[in-house]
C-alpha positions in Angstrom: 100.6 100.2 105.7 103.7 99.5 103.7 102.1 99.0 100.3 103.7 95.6 100.0 100.4 93.8 99.6 99.6 93.5 95.8 96.6 91.1 95.9 93.6 90.2 97.9 92.0 86.7 98.5 88.5 86.9 99.7 84.9 85.6 99.3 83.5 86.7 95.9 80.4 88.1 97.5 80.3 91.3 95.4 81.0 90.2 91.8 84.3 92.1 91.7 85.5 93.2 88.3 88.6 95.1 87.0 88.2 98.8 87.6 86.2 98.5 90.9 87.7 100.3 93.9 88.2 98.8 97.3 89.1 100.2 100.7 91.3 97.9 102.7 91.3 98.6 106.5 94.1 97.4 108.7 93.0 94.8 111.4 95.1 94.1 114.4 94.1 90.7 115.9 96.2 91.2 119.1 95.2 93.6 121.9 97.9 96.0 123.1 97.0 95.2 126.7 94.3 93.5 128.7 92.1 96.6 128.7 92.1 97.1 124.9 90.1 94.9 122.5 91.5 93.9 119.1 90.1 95.6 116.0 90.7 98.0 113.2 93.7 100.3 113.7 92.2 103.2 111.7 94.7 102.8 108.9 93.2 102.3 105.5 94.1 102.4 101.8 92.2 102.9 98.6 93.0 100.6 95.6 91.7 99.9 92.1 91.1 96.3 91.2 93.2 95.0 88.3 92.8 91.4 87.2 90.2 89.1 88.9 90.6 85.3 89.1 87.3 83.6 90.2 86.9 80.4 92.2 86.9 77.2 90.1 90.0 78.3 88.2 93.7 77.9 88.9 92.9 75.7 91.9 91.0 78.4 93.7 87.9 77.0 95.6 84.5 78.0 94.4 83.1 81.1 96.2 86.6 82.8 96.5 88.4 85.2 94.2 91.8 86.7 94.0 92.3 90.2 92.6 95.3 92.4 92.0 95.6 95.7 93.9 96.7 98.7 91.8 97.2 102.3 93.0 93.9 104.0 93.0 93.3 106.2 90.0 91.5 109.5 90.4 
């Protein structure tokens, strides 16, 4: 995981607020061969949520949110 991702767009199903922590897990949608299923790679990263934009603002559909990803603070 390169750290290039600086935001997350997702359903706002947990009432996210600035300061919350999230763990993002890497998902590989393509199997390596016909014997392996797709799924989580095992790579994960911990982030602290910065700003949260909720659905219904800035053209974002209701029920979604966008939040910034900051390096996790201890």
